[in-house]
N, C-alpha and C positions, 0 to 999 in steps of 0.2 A: 544641254542640248546648247549648238552653236546659236552664233546670232542671226546667223541667215532664219534661222526658223524663227525665232523674234521678232523680226521685224516683219515677215512674212505673215506670222501671226496676227501681228498689231495690223497691217494694213487688210488683210481682210478683215478680221472683227470691226477696224474702224468702216469700211466698206458696207461690208453688211450692215449696221448699226445705220449707215447714211441711207442705208433704201429701207431700211424699215422706217425710221424717220420721214422719209419723203411718202413712205406707204402710207401711216397713220394720218398724218396731214392729206392727203389727197381722202382719205376716208372720211375724216373729221369735215371736209371741204363739201364732200361729193353729195349731189344731190338726188331724191329716189332713183333717178332711172341710173344713176353711176354707181351706185350703192353697193350692188352687186358685185360689181368687177373690184371696186376698191377693197372691197372686204376679201377677194381669192389676192388680189395683189400682197395686201397683208397678211394674210395667211402664209404665203408662198415667203415673203421677205422675213417675218417671224423665224419658219421654220429655217432658212439661211441663216440668220442671225444667232440662233441655239446650237447649230452645228460649228458656223465659225468659233464661237468662245471654247464648245465642248473641244474643238481641234487642239485648246490652248492646253486643256487636261490631261488630253488623251496622251499628249507628247509624240505621237506618228506622225514621220515627215510625210509618207505615201497619204496618208487620211488629210492632212492640211495641202499637200498639193492640189489632192481633188476639189476641197473644197475652195480653194484659190482660184481655181482653173473655173469652177461654178461661177466667183464672185465676176472673175474678168467677162465672162459670158454676160452675165446681166448686166455690167457695166457698159459691156461693147452694144448690145440693145437696148440700154436706156440712152445709149450719145445718141440711136439710129432715130429711137423715139423723139429727141431732144432736136435732131436736124429736121425732122417729118414737121414737126410744130414749130420752127423756125425758132427756137429759144435757145440763144448761144451760151446762157448761160448753164441751160440745161442739156446742150451739147458738150459745150470744153468740160464739164465739172467732170460729169462719169468719163469721159475719153482719157482726162488726167488718171481719173483713179483708175480704170481699167488699165492705164500703161505703168503705173506703179505697181498694181497687184500682178502684173506680169512679168515683173521685172523681179520684183521680190520674188514669184514663182522661179525665175528661172534661177535666181541667185541662188536658193534653195533646193534646187533639181541638182545644179552641178556642184554644190559645197557637199551633200551629203554620200 
């Protein structure tokens, strides 16, 4: 596998793991009213993390590219949420992660 594959896989897996971590932290901190939404978010984040790790073992460039694009979209949406709640860290962090994942995805797709 080319270096672009491994870089994209690493960025995508790290992005998915961070997303999962935040969703679990939200679930732990959620009150009764927010618990259901937090469980849905955690379930989706767990699925994305599993698929991101699976992409490493599958070794398929198109599969990894699809997972990477999904994570770019998730992080872009998280950026919007961070902006709406006016939290600078929750805006800049996901935006930087989305940009890094997008750059790695472009590199992967243009080098394959």
